[in-house]
N, C-alpha and C positions, 0 to 999 in steps of 0.2 A: 142742677149743676151742684144743688144743696147740696142732694139725695149721694150724688157722688165725694163729694168735702167730706158727707161725714163719714161713709161706705171709706175713705184710703185713714181719716183720724183712726178708726174700728182699726184700721190692718194694721194701722203704727203702735196702738197700747196694747193690745192684745196678737201678736202674730201666732201666738201659738195657739189657739184655739182655730189658725185654718188651715185647710189641708196641701201639701204638696201637691206633685204630678200627679203621684200614684195615692191619692187618695189616704195615703197613712196620714197620721197627723204626726208633726214633728213637731219637736220644742229646740228650741237654739239653746247652743252652747256657750256660753262664757264664762271661762273659771279659771284662779289662778292656783300654781303648780306649789310644793315647798316641799324638799328633798323632805322625807327623816330619818331612811337609815339605807344601807345599800348589803345585801346578802348576797353569797356566793355555796354552791351547791346544791344540787335537784335534793336535798332534803330539806330545804329552808326554802328554796325553791321549785317548786311543784313540779318539778322534774326536768328544772331547767339551769345551765350555769351560773346565771342570776340572776336576782332583780336589786330592783330600785323603790323602796314604796317612798309618798308621799300623799303627805295632806291638800285637798284640796277642800278650795273653798270659790260660792261663787253657786253659776249654773251649769253643770251638778254640787253639790257640797257632797263629799265622803274623803277615800284614799280610793287614791290610783298608782298602779303598781305597771312597771313594763318589766318585760320574765327577758331575758335573752339567753345566748349561747355563745361563748367565745369564737365560734367558725367564722363570723361575721369578715366579712371582704377586704381588704383595704386597698384604695381604688385613689392611682396616680392617674388620670384619665386626658393630662396632658402632659406628660412628663416636665409637671414644673419641681416636681420637690416638694409639693406642698400635696401631702395625704388626706385623704379626705376617707372616710368608716361610712362603709352601705351594707347595710343589711335591714335580716327582717326578722320582727319580733313578736310578743305579743302584748296589748298592753288593757288594763282589768279597771276598772272602777265601780270600785263599791258604796251605794248609796242606801240608805235606808229603804228606797224603793226596787231594789236588786240589783246586782251588777249587769255592769253593759262591759262586752266586752269585745274587743277590736284586733285588727292585723295589726302592726304597726311595721311603717317603711321608715327604715331611717336615713339619714346619712348629716354623719357627725363630721367638723370641720379643729382637727388634733390641735393647726396652730393655734386658732383662737375659741376652742371651746363652744363654739355657736352649734346648733342642731337644731335641724326641725324633723316631726313627722307628721309624716298621712295614715292618719287613720279610718280604717275603712272598717263601721261596723257590722258585724257578726252576727250578734242576737245576745243572749245572757238567762239573767233567771231574773223571775217575776214580772212585773212589768217589761219587762228588757226581754222578754224568752222571745220572740221574734223579731226585735230591731232593725233598726237598719240605719245606715246615714254617714257623714266621714265628717274628721275635727282632722286640726291640725297645730298641735303641740310644738313650738318652737321657745327659745328665747331668744333675745335682745341682741345685736353689739353694743360697747359702752357706748354712752352719749362721744367719748373723744380718744383717741388713741394713748395707748398705753394706760388708757383703766382699765381694771381686768372684771373679765365673765364670771358669773359665780354657776356652779351646775346646782347649786342647794335652791336656787329659786330666786327670784321669782321667776316663773317661765308659763305662758298665754297658750290656755286652749278653750279654741274656739272651732263652730261649725255648729249641724243638727243631727241629733238625734231623730227618729219617726219610729213610732210605737203602734203596731194594726189594731 
């Protein structure tokens, strides 16, 4: 019993040192993003229509940029008049250990300015060359009705990145 308690304590203290089911070591992601700029045009945004760079503090630490196109769909699935934007883009996280690349599946509510992205890690550079993982990037509703939501941040990034 004492060994089990010690093992569980180590698992809680050092989760990054244990492997996921596939055997790849995974690092937890828990960071906060703040907008630093908004750019438009393929020349400024690596071929995309627009990009939204921001600073990322926590794990990982660095810069995180969304790359997207204006062809995203506006969707009102229930005919309520409350449109949402559904799109696909790319998120790139630049760290001192390399870049993490991911596909971003985005839902944005125009009325509340609340959005959520499911990020599927597709690889990267240096340490993250063959990385995999999943992350969720989202802002929250205001604490009470009538208070504004800021697109500028803070925005939460949580999940995991696994490196071979």
